[in-house]
N, C-alpha and C positions, 0 to 999 in steps of 0.2 A: 628693584628687584635683582639685577645683577649682582648687588654687593651682596645681598641677604643669599644670596647662591652662592657665592665666592665663599662667603664666611660660613656654610652649612654643608661643606663638602664631606665630612665623615657622617654627618647624618644621612644624606642624599645617599653616601655608599651603604649604608648599614639598612636603608630602606631598600634599595634595590636588591643587596644580597638576600634580605628576609624575604622578599616577594618571589625572587627565584626558586628560594628553598622552599618556599610555600608551594611553587609550581612543580618541584620535583616530588613533594609528598603528595599532592593531588593527582600527578599522573600516576603515581602507583598505586592508588586507593579509589580513583573515582570509578562511576558504574561503566561499563562497556556494553555497548549493542552494536548490530551492524547497521540498523536503519533508525531512523527516529521514531515514537511513539504519536498516536493519534489519537485525539478525543473520540467517544465512544457516540459518535454519529451515525452508525448503522445499527437496524435492529430488524429483527426476524419473528412475526406475529403469525402464530398457527391458531386455527379455529377448528375445532372436530363438530361435524355435524352428520354423524350416523345415518345412513339411509338415503340422504339427499342426492338428486345428481348435482352435474354441473351446473345448469342451469336453475335450479333451486339454490344452490349456494351461492350462486351472485345474485340473486333477488333478493335472498332474505338475510345473508350475513355480509357480502362484501360491499355492496352499495350502502347500506347504512354504515359501515365501518369508514366507507370514505366520505360519507358526509359530514361526519363527527371528526375524520382526523383532519379534513381540509380547512376547519376553523381552528385547530393550533398552529399558531403562527411560526412556532420553529419547526413544522415540517415542511420540508423541498417537495418532498413528491412519496405516494405511496404506490408501490406497483403491487397490483394483487393478481393473485390466479386461483380460479376457483375449478377445483375437481370434484368427483365423485366423494363425499363425506368429509372434504377437508376445504378449508380456505388458508392460502398463505399471503401474508402481506408482508413484503419489503420496503420498510420506512426507512427513508433518509432525513435528517434533521439538516437544516441549513449550514452552510459552511461560516456562517457567522456566529455559530454557537458553540461555546465552551463549557458555559454552565449544563452539562448532557444532564446531568442527575435531575435536575427541575424541569427541564424539557420532556423526559422520558416520563415524569410523573403526570404531566399535564396528557401526555399521550394515554398513560394508564386511566385518567379520568374519563377522557375521550371515549376509551374502550368500554367503559362502565356505562358511559350515556348509549353507547350502539347497542349494548347488551340488552337493554331497556326495551327495544325493538326487536330484537331476535325472537325466535319462535321459543317455546318451552323447551325443546327437545334438543336446541342446541348445546354441544357438549361442552369441554374445557377450553377456556381461549388462554394461551400461553405465549407472553412475549418475551424475547433473549433480545436484550439490550446491549450486550457487551461479545458482540459477533466478531471484533478486531482482535480479540486476546489471540495471540499466535504462539502455539506451544513452542516452547523452546527446546524441548527434548520431547520426542515418540520414540517409546520404547515397545517392542514386539514380544509379547509372551506366547511361546510355541511348544512345541515338544509333546502333543498328544494330539489323538483324532476327536477327542470329546470336546466340544465347545464348552459346554458346561465345566469341565474341569479346568479349561483355560481360563474361563471367568472368574473361577472361585481362587485361581492363582493369582488372578490380574489384580483381583481385590485386596488380596493379601499384599502383592509388591505395593499397591496403592498404599495401603497402611504405614508398611515399613519405609515408606519416601515421604510421607506427611509431613515429616517433622524436619526435611531437611531445609537448612536457613534459604531463604529468598522462593521459597515454595508459594503461589499465589493460590493454586488450586489443581486439582488432579482429576481428570476426565477418562473414561473408558469407552472407547469404540469396539465395534464388532465383537461386541460382548453378547450373551443370550440370556435374556431373561427364561426363569423356568415355570412351567405350568403343570398341574397333574391332570392328564385327560380322562374322562370317564367317557368312553366312546361306548354309545348305546347300541342296542342289538334291537333293532326294530321288531324282527320277528319274535325274539324273546319275550320284548313287550307286550305283544298280540297276544301271543301265548300265554303270559301268566296274567293278562289283562290288568295292568298296571300303566299310567300315563307318567311322562316326562317328571309331570307337575307334583306328582306322588313323590318321586325321587328328590325333588328340590325341598320338597316340605320336610321329608324325613332327615335329611342332611342337614338343614336349618336347626332341628330339633337337637340332633345327636351334636353338632359341632358349637357349642356355646361356651362362654366364659363366665361361669357362675360361681360366685364364692361359696365356700363352705364354713365359714366362720373360723372359729379356734375354740381348743378345750384348754383349761390349766389344770396341769399335772404338777405336784411337788412345787407349786411357785412360778411354773414357765407356762409359757403360751406355746401351745404346738398347735400349727395351722392345720385344717382340715381340706384336702385337695380332694374335691369330688371326680377329677380326671374326667370331666365334661366335653374335652376337645380331642379331635384326633390325635394320636400319639405318632402314628406312622401310616404308610400306605395300605399295610396290611389290614390297618384298622378299619378305613374306609372300603376295603375290598369285603369286609366280613360286616358291615353295616346292616342291620335286619329290614327289610323292606316287605312291609305287609300287604299282603294281597288281598282282594276282594271277600275271600272267604273266611279272611280273619288269620289265616297262616303265615310263615314271615318264608323269606328266602334273602341270602345273603346279596347284596349288590352286585357282587361278581358273577352271578346268576343272568343277571339283563345287561352288562356293561363289562368292557375291559376297561382296567385302570392301569396307567402308566405314567412314570414321570419323565420329561423331556423337555426340551428346547421349548419357547414358547412360540404359539403359531399365530397370523401367518409368519413366514419367513423372515429374522430381521437381518440387518445389514450386516455384511461380513467384510472381513479384512484379510488380506493374503500377504506374507512375506516369501518373494520368490517362490512360489508356488505352494507353500505353506500355510493352512489356515491358521491364524493369530488372533490374539485378542491385542487392540493397542491402548498404552497407556501412556497419556500426554500430559508432560507437566508444563502447568503454565506459570512464567517466571514473575516475579515481583519487577517490573518494568519501571526504570526511573529510580531506582535504588539499588539494584541488585547488578552486579559484575557477572556478566553470561559466561565471562570465560571461567572465573571461581565457580561459578554456580554449577558447571558444566564438571569442572573437577569434584567437586563434594559429590555429586550425583554418582560420579563412576566410581569413587572410592566406597559411595554405600553399597553400590551393586557389586562391588568386588567382595565385599563383607557379605553379601546375601546369596551370592553365586550358590555355594555347597548346599544352603538351606533350601534352595529350589530345584534341586537336582531330582529328576532327571528332566523337569521342564527347563526349556533355554528360554534367556533374557536377552533380546539382540537390539541393538540401535537402528530403529528403522530411519530417522531424520534426528540429525544432531546439531543443532543451531550453535551452539559455543565453538565448535570447531570452524564454522564458516566465519563466525564472528573474528576469532583469531586469525586466520588466514586474511580475510578483508581488511584489517587493521593493520597486520604486519606487512601487508605489500604497500598500504597507504604509507606506513611510516617510512619502508624502503623508500619511495619516492619522496618523500618527503627530505629523507636524507640525502638523496641522490639532487635532487632541487637545490639544497643549502650548499652541497660541494662544487655544483655549477655555477651557483651563484657566487659563490666565494671565488672561484676562478676565474670570472667574468670581472670581479670589481680588482681582483689584482692583477690582471691583465690591463684594465683600463686606470687604474691609479696609483698601483706600483704597491710594494711591499707595505710599508708603512703606514700609508693611508689605508689601503685595504685591510689590515687587519682590524683599524678603529671601526670602521663601517661595518667588517662581517660581525666583530662583536655585539652589535645590536640585535642581530639574528637570535643567538640563543637567549638572550635576555628578555626578546620582547615576547619568544615562543614561551617561555616557562612563567613568566609573570600573566601572561594572557590565560595560559592553561590554568593556573593558581586562582584568577578571578572569575573564569568561567566556570569552576567546579565550586566555588563559593556561592555563585548565582543556582547552583543547582543544576548546571549542565551536565550532558551526558555524553563521553566519547563515543562516537559513532564515525560513520564512514563522511557524512555531511561537514560534520564539525571540522573533521580532518582535512577536508577538500579547501574548505573555507579559509584554512591556515596555508595550504600549499599556493592558494591564490594569490594570498597576501605577502608570501614571502618575497615576491621582486617589488611590490608595491612600496612594501614598509621601510625599504634601506633607502627609499628615494630622499627622505628627510635628511638622513646622516650623510648621504653622500653630499647633499647640497650643503651643509654645515661644514662639513670637515673639509670640503675644497675652499670653500668660502675662507675659512681659518687658515690653511696652508696658502692660499693666494695672499692674503695680507702679510702672515709671517714671510713671505717670499719677497713681499716689496717693503721689507724692514720694520714693521709695526710691530710693537711688544707683544707677549703674549697676552695680558691682560687686555690690552687696545685690541687686538684680533678677536679675544673671545665676544668680548663686549660688543664691538662693531658687528659682529657676525650676528649675534644674538638679537641685537635691535634692528638689524635690517631684515632678518630672515625671519624672525618668529610670527610677524603678521602674515607674509606671503605662505609660509610652511602652514600657519592656522589655517588661512583661507584653503589652502589647496588640499589639507587633510578634511577640512569641514566640506567642500565640495564632493568627496569622494564619499564620506559619512552619508551625504544629502541623496547621491546616487542610488546609495543601497537601502536608504530610508523606506521607501514604499515598497520594497520585499520584506524588509522587517516588520512593517505594520500590516502588510496586507494579510488575509483570512481563507481558510479554505483547506483542503487536503495537500493542495501541490503547495502551497505556502507553508503550511506545517511540515511538510516533506523536506523541505529547502531551505528552513528557516537558520539552520546551524550556519549556511553560507555567510548571511550577511551579519549574524550576530558574532561570530570569528573574525570576520574581516573589519568589521567596524570596532570589535575590541583590540586587534592588533594593530590598527592605524593609530587608534588614540592613545596606547601605551606608546607605539612608536614615535609620535609627535613629541610626547612628554619627556621620552629619554633623550630624542634629537636637540631639545632644548635645554637639557638640564645636565644629564650625564657626560651626553657625547661632547659637548664643547668642554668639559673639564678634563675629558680624558684627551682628547685633541691638543688643548692648551698646555697638556703636561708632555706629550709624548711626541706632538711634532716639533720639527725642526726646519728653520728656514733651508731652501735649498740653496747651495751655491752656485749651481750649475743646472738650470732648468732645462731638459731634452725637450726640443721640439719633436713630439712624435707624431704618430697619422693623424691622430681624432685632433690635435691642434691644427693640423695642416687642413683637416677635413672641415673643422669649423671656419679656417679663415676662408676656405672657397665657398662655404655655404654663405656667410656672413657677405662677401663682396656679391654674391650672385643674388643676393635679396636686394640689395642697396641699387644694382645695376639695372635690372630687369624684372621689377616688381609685376608690371604687367603682364609678362609673359608667364609667369610662376601662376598669376590669379587663374587665367585661361587654362594653364594646364591642372590646374587644381578642379576646376569645372569640368574638364574633359574627364576627369579619373572619376569624379561623382556621377556623372552622365553613364561612363561606362558600366560603372559599378551596378546602377540602376537598371541596365539592359541586360544584365548577367541574371536578375531575379526569377526569370521563369524558369531558368536551369536549375534553382535549388531548390531541394525536396524539403517537404515539410514533415516533422513528426513530433509528436509531443513527448513521449519517454520512449527510449529504446527498450530492448529486450534485455532481460537480464543475462548474467555472464555463467550461470550456473550450469554445468554438463547435465541436464535433465530435461527429460521430454514428458509433455503432459497430455494425456489422450483422454479427452472427454466423450463417452460412450452415450447417445441417445437411442434408445429401442423405441418403437412406437408406444403412442399413449396406450394404456391396457394391457401392455406385456406385464407377464409375471416375473416375480424376481427369479426365479428359478431359472426360466429361458435367459432372462440377463445376466445371470452367472455362468451358463453354458457357451451364449456366444463371448462372452468378454474372457473366458477360460481360453477359447480357442486362440483368441487375439493374443493371449499374453503367451499361450505356448509358441506360437509363429515367434511372436518378437525375443523370446528368450533364445530361438536358435539364430538370431543373429550375431555377427560378429562385434558389432559396436556395442552390445549391451553387457552391462556389467551386474545389473540388479533389476528386478522388476517388483513393483508392489502395487497390488489390485486391491480395489474399494468396490463393492456390489451394494446396491440398494441406497448408497450414498456417496457423498465424496470425500470422504476420509479426512483426516486432521488436516486443518489449514496451517501447512509447515512454513508458508512464506506469506509475508505480509500483504500482498496484494492478491492473494491465491483466492479466487472468488468462491464463497462458500453457499452450497445449495442445500434445501431441507430434503430429509429422505424421501426417497421414491423408487418406486418397484423397477421402474424401465429406467435408471441411472446409473452409470459405473464410471470410474476414474482407474486409469492406469498410470502410474508413474514408472519410468523407465531411467537408470542412472549409464552415463556413458562414460568413457574414458575422459575426451575432452570435450571442450564446446563444439569444436568443429565436426565432430562425430555426430551431434545430433542433426546436422540439415540432410545428409543422406538418409538417416532413421526415420524422419518425419516425412520424407518423400516416399520413403519404400511403404512404409503404413497407410498413408493413403492409398497408394496404388494397390496393395493388397488387399485392402478391406473394398475397395472398388469394384475389383475384381471376384472374391470370393464371399462378402457378406453384404449382400444388396439391400437388407433390411436394415442394417446398423448405419446409423448417422452418426459423424464424428465431427470431433473439432481437436486437432492436432497442433503441437508447438512447444515452443518455450516458455519459462516463465517470463512475467514482463517487468516494468521497472514503473514507479509512479503510482497515482491513486489506480482502485481497482475499477476494473469495467468488463462489459459481458465480451467484448470484441473489439479489436481496434476500427472496426467499421461497424456502426449498428445505425439502422434507418428503421424510425418509429413512423408508422403510419396510422392516421384516425379518418374514421368516415362512420357514421351512424349505420350506415344499412351493410350487414354482412357481407353480400355476395359482392359489393360494389368495392368494398376494403379488400377482400378477397383477391380480386382482379388487380388490384393496385400492388397487393404484395406480389402476385405472381408477375407482373410486368418488373418489379424494381427486381427481384429474385432472378427472372431471366437475364436483366439488364448487366446486373453485378457478374453474372458467370461467363459475360462474354467481354469484360473487361480484363486485359492483361494485368497479372498481380494478384487476382484475389483467389482465394482458395478456401475449402470450407463453407461454402456459402449455404445459408441454412434460412429457414423459415420458421415460424411457430403456428402456422394455419394450422387448423384441428381439423383431421378427417373423419374425427369421431369413432365411436368404440361401438361393437355390438353388445347388446344387453339382452335380457329374458324378462319380458313382461308377463306378470300373473294377472289375468285378468279373472276377478273374484265373482262368480254369481250370487249376489246378495241374497236373492231369495232362498236357493237352495244352502247357503251358508247357513240363513237365519233359522231353517227347520232343524237344522242340527245345534243351533245356540252357537254358531263361530262367528266371529268378527272378520272383518279385515286387519285387525290388529294381530288377533291370535294368528291369521296365516303368516303376517311379515315375523311374528316374533317366532314361530315354525320354522320358517324357513331359514332366519337368522340363526336360531339354535343349530339346525341341521349343519349349514355349512361354517360358520365362524365361530359358533358355540357361544353359550352363557356362563356366565361365571356364577357357580352355584355358592360355594364358600371359599374359605381361605384356610392353608395349611400354614398354621402358626408357629411350628416347632422349630424353623429355622431363624437365621438373622433377620431376613426379608420375608414378609407374608408372601406365600406363594398361592396363584388361585386354582381353583379346583372349575374345570371348566368342562360342562355338559355339552356334548354334541354327537352327530352320527359317527359311525367308522369311519367313512371317506372323509368327512371334513369338506375344506375347500375342493377336495377331487372329486365332490360329488358329480356323477353323470347325470346328463338331461334325462336319462331314462329312468334313472333312480329317483330324480326330482321331480317327476309326475307320481312315482309310487308311494311317497312318503306318506306316513300317517299324520293326520291332526286331531286332536282329542278334546271331545266334548268336554261341557262343565263335570258330565257324569264319570267321564275318564274314559269314554268308549271311542274306539278309532274309527276314524273317517278317513279314506284315501283323498289327497288332494285331488286327483282327478274326477271326483264324485262332485265338487263345488267350485272348481276353476278350470281355465283352460291356458296354456301356456304359447306364448308366440315370441319372436325375434323382433328386435326394432334396433334402431341406430340413435346413437345421442350423443351430443356433445361429450368430447374426453375432457375438455379445460376451456376455461374463459378466462381472456386477460384483459386487466383493466388499470388504467395508470391515470392515479386522481379521479377515480370515478368514471371515468372514460373508456369506451371499449378501443383496445390497441392491438396492433399486429405488428412483430417486430421481423426485419431481415439483417442478419449479421453476415460478416466475412473477416476470415483472417488473412494475412498479409504474406506473398511470397518475399522469400529473402531480397532485398536490394529497392523493394517498392514502398512509398508512403499511402498515408490515410488519402493526403491532398490529390494525390495522382489519380487515385479511386474514384474520390467524390468527383473531380473535374470530368472523368470519363463518364460517371453516372448522369452529372449535370448536362453533357453534351448528348446523350442518348433521351434524355427528360425532354430537354429543349424540341428534339425532333419528333417526339412521341409524347406529349404531356398526359399526365396522370388523368384518371377519370374526374369529372368535376366534383368539386365539394371535398377532395383527398386533401388533408392536411399533414404536410411531410415533415418530421423532425429529426436532426442530427444527433446521435449518442456518439457513445465510443470516445476515441481519441481528439474529434472535432469539438465536441460537447466540453471535454475536459480540457482541451486548449483555448477554447472561448471562457469558460469559467474562470482558469487561471489567469488568462490576460484580463477579464473584466474586474477581476479581485487586485491585480496591479496598476491598472488603469484609475482604480476607486483612489487609490492612495497615493497615485503618482504626483497630483498637484502638491503635496506635501513635501514631496521630493524637491519639485520645481522652486517652490517657496522659499526652501533651505538653501538650496543652490542659489539663488538671485539674492538672497539675504548675506551669505557669504561674499560673494562677488561685490555687491554694493560696499558692503564695510571696509571690503580692501582697496577698492579702486575710485569708488563714488563717482561712477562714469559709466552712462548707458552705454557709450560706444564703446570704450573698452570691455564690458559686460556683453554686448552684441558680437564681439570680435571674438570672445571666448567661446562662448555658443556656437560659434561657427564652427568649433572643433568637432561638435557632435555628428554633424553629416561627414566630416572628414575621418570621424573613426569608421564609419560603415563602409567607407569604400574598400579596406580591404578584406572584410567580413565576407560579403557574399563571393568573390572569386576564391578566397581562402577554403570555405565549406564547400563550393562545387568540385575543386579540384583535388580536395582530400576524400571525397568521396562522402562527407558528414552532412546529415539533415540538419536543418534550423527547427529547433525544439525550444522547451522550455531552458535546458540545458546551456543552449548557445545563447538564449535571450540574458542568462545570468552571464556569460561571456561578453555580452555587448554593455551590460550594466558596469560589469568591472570596468571596461575598455574607456568607457564615458569619463568615469571618475580619472582614470590615469592619464588620459589626452588633456582634458580640462585641468589638470594640475600641471601639465606641460606648460600650457598656453599661460597660466597665473605665473610663473616663475620666469618666464620669458619676457611678459610683457611688465612686471614689476623691475627687472633690468632696464629695460627700456625705458621706463618711466623715471627711473633716478639719473639714466643719462640725459633725458631731457632736460632735468631739472638742472643739470651740472651746465647747461647751455647746449649740448650739444645737437646739429640739425636732426631732424627727424630720419633722414638715411643711414646718418652715421650713428645714431643712437640703435637703430633696428640691426645694425651691420655688427655693431660691439654687442649686443644683446645676444644675437644667434651666436657670435662665438663665444662669447662666456657661458652660454648656456648648452651649448652643444654636447658638451662631455657629460653634464649631470642627464640630460633628457637620454642621451644615447647610452648611459650607464642604466638607467631607470628601464629604458627598453630593453636592453642586454639581459639584464638579470630577471625582469619578469618573464620574458622569452624561456630564457634558459631555465628558469624553475619549473615552467608548465611543459616542457619538453617530455618528463618523464610522464605526466599524464596523458601528452597527445600519443605518445608510442605505447601507452600501458594497455594491456589486454582487456582491461574494464570496456563496458559497453556504455556506461554512462558518462564518462567524463572526458573522452577524448573530442566530442563535438565543441563542447565548451572550453577546452584548452587552444583547439583549431580556431575558434571565433577569436580569442583575445589574442593569438599569435600573428594571424594574419593581418588581423584589423589592426593591431599595434604598429606593426612592422611598416605599414602602408601611411597610417595616420601620423606617425612619426615625423617621416620623411615631409609630409605635407604641413605637419604642424610648423616644423623648422622651416618651411618656404613660403605656403601660401598666407599663414595668419601673420607672418611680419611685412610680407607683399602688400596685404589689405590694411595694414598699419600706415605705410607709406602714404596711402590714400586716402586714408580717412582720420588719423590722429593730427590733431594739430596741437604745436609744440607749446608750452607754457612760456611764459616770459622767463628769461633764467635768472636764477636766484643765485646769490653768496653762498660760498661754504659754510658760513656758521648759521645762515638760515637754514641749508640743509642740514645741518648737523642737528638743529633745535626739532626740524621737522620729525627727522628719524629717533628723537628722543620722545 
């Protein structure tokens, strides 16, 4: 193999050069995103059931749906909400599902099976199975007080942007559908003696599309257009209505006709106080560069600007800028890491060896990027972080190879001999150490779920770079080293050499004391664990505050809009505020990947506030809480900044189950009160349903029968008076516009007017409602909540800065231990606790694969269970520094810290492998165990300390970065590696003295044959 390698130097050089050029080309062309993409595992199902109250919707819609959805194996859970006239079901597929299209097809089949059990008057059933699509760009169209005009211009903008390369789809929000309202005058109808049904029939006859055929004139066909449809609103007003005496009056004599926004009020969007319509551009993910996509959109908008005047088009949310800033910051962290690592290598190895070792960094980086792009990889922050982590680790192989060749050259070996022996002696140990690192990251690569999908770029990039670095370390690096390294005539005894000698003597003289020292260090680390905070994922580092507003159930959107406008006005007066965006009746575009999406609701609103810097958000969040508590008692809100990781309702979420509503409500109040008293909780909320008032119409069937009126006639008349009945469609526009027949007041109909409305007999005679019915008020449920078909109530809480979910749950458990929940109540934890458990379970599921791979590489290298056991002892040694490091740095232990632990295990196992490899070779040469251990420590101290130094140095930019996501991981690796390196150089060799039995000494020829 070595001879073939030496004979193919030019070929090897060309391959490496071409792969590096491939990396350069891939870096300049590969797609860029801020965060990874996720499979479509979340869906929202909406079922319309007009006229039914929440109880009826639960019984007749939600429960049949739940029964069918539970039979779909791919469904993890279905969270249903029943409200008056509508059922909403949030469906979540199992984290193991990646073929989501097939799974959603089976969900639709279950929906159709459930429909067979629905009442006949259940309306449309719509499933949205692409909820995680995040708009790359959200534009706001303003410049007019007319929402109808803004909607028209937004549609025109949508058409102008539809052909921009990379656009997947474009959605409009805050737009207004139109309707033509025919507001009936009850007094005029009574005076003229006509009924609403007569008007409906007349409109139906007048507004028809009837072909007129064609005639042939001079060989040409001329179509005959009978003009049987309404051509304009004036034609509607002029429609003749026949009176009982046979005369006619225009429709305008009995109804006022106008064109305007659809009713009831539709969702609204506001850009810094101005009413706008938003245009959301969803990008083709995985194949489109977000940065270039943003440039193309801005270029197109520049061309359209004059054409849309005087209307304005502004950027509400522009994700490409965030992507560019994020990747630029990480790129600078990468550059800083490289420079620091190079400085450490030069300091520890000298200029000549340092140049050779440092040369592997750009080669590995470029080749890895090229291979990553060829595999369909997308450049995002997770992939870049994986490369940053691997920087300090990947040069370990090069350090060992270069130092081995230099040492042999110093001893008088020829270049060819130094190259050959170094590869023969080190290819196996370095392969085993690289393999163990790959094995450490294998569970993270193979695990499934939202957390694994988010972080998978880390193991992919680390495993890729380490594999490339190993291949280069045993091929290109030895060739370069044998060519450019020279024997040193005078070897300077530097401090590292003196330290290596000191450590070697310490290990050989006092192994027992060192073992005791290691046990004490591990015990001390364990004792500090209670002081370590737990966190699943930290908050994002965007300077944006998100305020979720919840008005009481049953609140009209107009009231919600008024309250939210008051709060917006107050926020805009704060010095920390740069921009304020407000969304009423819905939660607006999901401009961030884990921002919760909710269905439209008149009592919901969201305010997004942009501040100059992230630090400004803390004071603003506290001020909003205090201000609303003092001035808006009816408003319930949740305020905070954006989060990281998989979406969740809140960091702390408690789900309570009990078949009895009263008992469950008592449990909710108990948990709610307990959470409010625990330090660190804010925005504590529950979803207990206080109910809403309603108007019950009690029809006297006997009286109604005398007039030939049924209960259905009464219901239709009431619906038509308030909400309106769609009579016909006006088809002269791009989209048909409904003609809605209703009273003048519509939904603003007063209770006194409600009692005085007229019903009409089959003969067209008017009958007052009060003649056949009485009216009373009653209290009915506003909403019912089910999870997998079981009634559930939920309590949620946000966290104050500096607190973790584990602290809150510990406090809650202590409270519930002293005062247990009502008997039969089942409590289930959601939020960050559930996400953390799911992520850890997914990791533990694949952990045996990593363990088996780790044992495989170790046994192949050493073929000794004792040595494998000693190497595995480095794993607890790796944790010695993690806990103190996280505690003293103030960093919580979360999933990112777990990534650091995995990386740390791979590094310290590598150190132990190269240490024991030298020891075994010294034992085979006939050295006593103490001398073999001493020589191994002396020989491997420099490479191990250099690996530690380069890894720590490479992570320092991340540890001190402004990002909230990566410092915990960086500190876990840094502190753990600093402590474990010292213990690996001391405790592992000390244990070898007690455990390893020296083999029978062999001759130099036998050793040489074994090496071959």
